[in-house]
C-alpha positions in Angstrom: 24.3 16.0 -4.5 21.0 15.5 -6.2 22.6 13.3 -8.9 23.7 10.8 -6.3 20.2 10.5 -4.9 18.9 9.9 -8.4 21.5 7.2 -8.9 20.6 5.6 -5.5 16.9 5.7 -6.5 17.7 3.9 -9.8 19.7 1.3 -8.0 16.9 0.7 -5.5 14.4 0.4 -8.3 16.6 -2.1 -10.1 17.0 -4.2 -7.0 13.3 -4.3 -6.4 12.7 -5.3 -10.0 15.2 -8.1 -9.7 13.7 -9.3 -6.4 10.2 -9.3 -8.0 11.4 -11.3 -11.0 13.0 -13.9 -8.6 9.8 -14.2 -6.6 7.7 -14.5 -9.8 10.0 -17.2 -11.1 9.9 -19.1 -7.8 6.3 -18.7 -6.7 4.5 -17.5 -9.8 2.8 -14.2 -10.3 -0.4 -15.2 -8.6 1.4 -16.4 -5.4 3.7 -13.4 -5.0 2.7 -10.6 -2.7 4.1 -7.1 -2.3 5.3 -8.0 1.2 7.6 -10.8 -0.4 9.0 -8.6 -3.2 11.3 -6.3 -1.2 13.3 -9.2 0.3 16.4 -8.7 -1.9 
């Protein structure tokens, strides 16, 4: 059971990273806020 939670955490982490990269590419690093980042 703990293994699944670890996999879910890794998947969530990857989704957040991809969302951040998309926001950085669209708005630039200086114009991206943490509030915008989780919108994946």
